N, C-alpha and C positions, 0 to 999 in steps of 0.2 A: 289713084291711078293704079290698075293692075299690071303687075310685072310677072314676065314669064319666069316662073321659077323651076321648070322640070316636073318632069311625074311624078317626082317624090313626092312633093307636096300634095298634088292632086291625087293620086292612087296608094302611097302609101302609108304617110303622115299621121291621119286620120284614124286607120286601123290599129297604128302602131301606138296611137295617143289612148286607144279604147282598151287593148291588150294588157299595156303597161300600169294603168290607172288601175284597172280591175285587178291585176295581180297584186299590186300594191296595197290596195283596197283589202284585198284577202289577209297576206301577208302581215300587214300592219294593223290590222282590227283589233288583236291585244292591246297594243298598246296606245290606239284611238280610244279604246274603251276606258283604259285607266286615265288618260288625260281630260275624257269628257268627265270622270268620277272626281278627280281633284279637282277642277275647272269649277265642279258643282259646288263642291265643298268649301274652297279658298275664295270663290269669287261669285258664287252664287248663281241663279239665272238672268237672263239666259246663258245656258252654256256655250252657244254659237253666235259669234259678231257677224253680221251681213251688212255690207254696204253697196250701193252702185256703182259700178267701175266700168269704163268703156273699153269694149273689146274692140274685135275688127271691125274697120271701117267706121269705127267709132260708136258702134251700136252698145246701146246700153245693158249692163246684165247684173245680177245679185252675186256679188263675191260673198265665200263663205271662209270663215277662220275661227280658229278656238278663241274666246275672249282673254283678254290678257290686262285689260283694265277692272278699276273697281267704278262706281257709280257715285262716286264721292261729290256732293256740292258744296255752293259756299249758301250763304243767310238766303241769298235772293233766289235759291233753285239752280243755278247755272253749274254746268258741270265745271269742275277744277281744271287744271291745265295736266294735259298727256304725262308730264312728267311727274305729276304727283300721283294722278291716278294709277301709273303702271306699278305694279308690284313687283316684289323681287321674283316671285312665283313666274309672274307675266314675262320678266327680263327673261327667265331661263327658259321659257316656251319661245320666244323670238329668238335668243341667241342659239338655241339647237334646231328652230324650224317647226318645230311640233305645232306651233300654230296653226302651220299652213297645211298640215293634213286633211282639213276638211273641202279644200278647194280640188281635192281628186274628185270629188263630187262634179266640181264645176268642169271637168276634163270630161268626166264621161257624159255630162249633157251636152258637152260640144261648143260650150261658152270659152274655154282655155284649151291651151296644148301641155304637154308636158316642157315644151322647149319655146321660148319666145320671149316678148318684151313683159316686162313685169306690168299687170294691171296700176295703173295710179287713179289720184282721185280725177273726179268726174271737173271740179273747178280748174282744173289745168287746163283744160282744151282749149279755151281762149286765149292762153299763154304761149305755145307752141309756135316757133315759127314755122315756115313752110319745109324744110327739111326734117325739124324733129316731129311736126304731124304726120311724117313716114311711118313712123313705128307702129301705128294702126292699119299698116296694110297686111298684116299678118294676125292671127289670132296671140293674144296675150299667153305667156306661159308662165307655169311653175317656177322654172328658173331660165336665166336666160344670159346671153355673154356678157352684160352687164355685173351680173351676181358672182359670176366666176373670173371678173378680173376688178374686185375690189367693193363690190357690193356697196355699204355705206361708207368707205373710205374714198370714193371718189366724188367729183362736184355732179351738178345736175347734168352740165353741157356733156361731160366724159361719158355718163349713161347712153343720154340720147344721140351721141355719137356712135356708141357700140350697137345701140339698139338698130339703128339704121342700117350699120354695118351688117349685122345678122340676115335684117330684110333681104339684104342685096346678094347674100350668101346661104339661103337655105339648103341644106344638103342634109342624106344620110347620115354622114361620115362627120362633118357638124356637130348636129344634134347629139350626137352619141357622146360626141368629145366633151360636149357641155353637160351630158347627163354624168359622165364619169366625174369630171371635175367637179361638179356640185355635190356628189355623193362622197368626195373627199375632203371637202369644204365643210360639209356640214360635220363630219367625223371632228375634225380637228377644230370646229368653230371657228373659221376664219372669215375676215371679212367683214364683222363687224365692229362697229365703231367703237372708240375709246372712250366715250364719255360714261359708261356704265348706265345707261338707258336706252340705248338702241332706238334713239328717235330723232329723223332727220328733219333738219329745219324745211319748211313748205318751200315749193319751187316757185318763185316769182318773176319767172319770164328772164330770157336771155337779153341781155344789153347789149 
């Protein structure tokens, strides 16, 4: 169901996304280059991790991130659990959000926005209730209301409630508040869980 979110979303948000992501890509290109070299050296190829994710109206797109895990496998050739494959270097990339810099390409391509609900796994789609499905009424974002209000420290249900709250209140001022709060949290590395692995349990549906 498409809701009227005003002229901001229709005429300003997309150009704003292009300008901000383009500027960020230019300014951060030295950091992106260094991270790419380190990922290649410490984790090997491929440098980028790609995965299908649902975007606006549940349209599937290819999300790009820097790789943070090894390809360690067991005797049967199956990948080991994420907690084992996530390296110390990978944890650092995640805690500083450096692994998400390639998502700037997704924003430039139009798959994502600077601000919006985070794009989650395709396998979660059948698990959402009617309210939670509304998070897909807008483009997914590099950061969102849930990310500046706890990130991995809050429950899935709390995240989805914040996502829907954002969907109902997309504004220029609201987006910039989230952008500034995101920058602050990245610098202080806040909102990461305390398990020292930065891996949250899968969403299993709301009972």
